N, C-alpha and C positions, 0 to 999 in steps of 0.2 A: 740410169747413169749413177745413182745412189747405191745400189748394189755392186756394181762393178768397181765402184771406189771403195766400199766395205769390204770386197773379196779382196782387193790390191792390198789394202791395209792388213787385213789378215796374214796374206801371203808375205808380206814384208816384215811382219812382226813374228812369224814362226820361224824357229830354229830349224834351218836347213839340215843339218847333220841329225837330227831328230827324225825328220821325215825321211831322209834317206835310209837311216837304220830301220825304221818302222818298215818300208818298203822290202828291203832286203831280208828282214825276218819273215815277213809276211809271204814272200815268194819261197824262202826256204822251207816253211812250214807247211805251204801248200804242196811242195815236192816231196817233202816226208809223208805227208797224207796220202799222196798217190801211191808211193812205194808201199805204204802199211795197208792201202787197199788190196795189193797183190794183183793188180789189173795191170798187165803190161801195155795195153793199149792207152789207158788214162795216164801212165806216165809218159809215154812217148808223145802224146797230145800236149801234156804241160812241157816239155822240153822244146817242142816246136812252138808252141804259142809264146812262151815267155823268153826262150833263148837263154835260159839259166845254164850257165857253165857248170856241170857238175862233174867233178874228176871221178871216174868209175861208172859214168852213166851207161856204156855198153855193157860191162859185166853185170851192172844192176838189172838192165833189162833182159839179159839171158837168164839171171837167177829168178827174175819174176815169171819168165815164161815157164820156167822148170817148175816154180812153185804151183802155178796155174795147172799146168799138165798133171802134176801128182795129186792135186786136189782133185780136179775132174775125174781121173782114173781110180780114185779111191785109194791110192797109196799112201798118201799123207797129207796131214792137215796142219798148218801151223799158224801162229800169230807173229807179226812183226809189230815191234814196238820200239819207238825211239827214246832213249834214255837220258841223252846229254846233247846240249846244242851249245856252242860258243862261237864267237867272233875273233879273228885276228886283231882288229882294230875297229874304232868306229870312225865312220866317214864324216869328215869335217866340212870338205868342200868337193867342188865337181872333180878336182884332179885326184882325189883319194881313191884308193880300192880297199877292199876288205875281202878276207877268205872265211868263209863259215865251215866249221866242223860239226859233224853230226855223227851220233854214235847210235846205233841199233841194235837190238837182239832178236833173233828168230827163235822161236820156242815151239816145240811140238805141242800140239792140242791133244 
């Protein structure tokens, strides 16, 4: 019972907007990591598991498949790196929404 009450007090005293923003950032960075890995299957699993709505997810998946094919066939090898990440706004309560923006660079190795 003591642990339950302690958990409830911790939860009640936590800034909910901070928790929501942290979760959004975690999910976004996980998605960016999957894209940077250049593994189309890993990105597809991420989308399916977290149901994160990513504008351009279909063209990203096609591009990842092309990168993988080029690498495996010895045509070209690239590095994918994200260089900028921002939010449209911070989530303050359950009714709020936020859009994340990420910029990436693909560079020949």
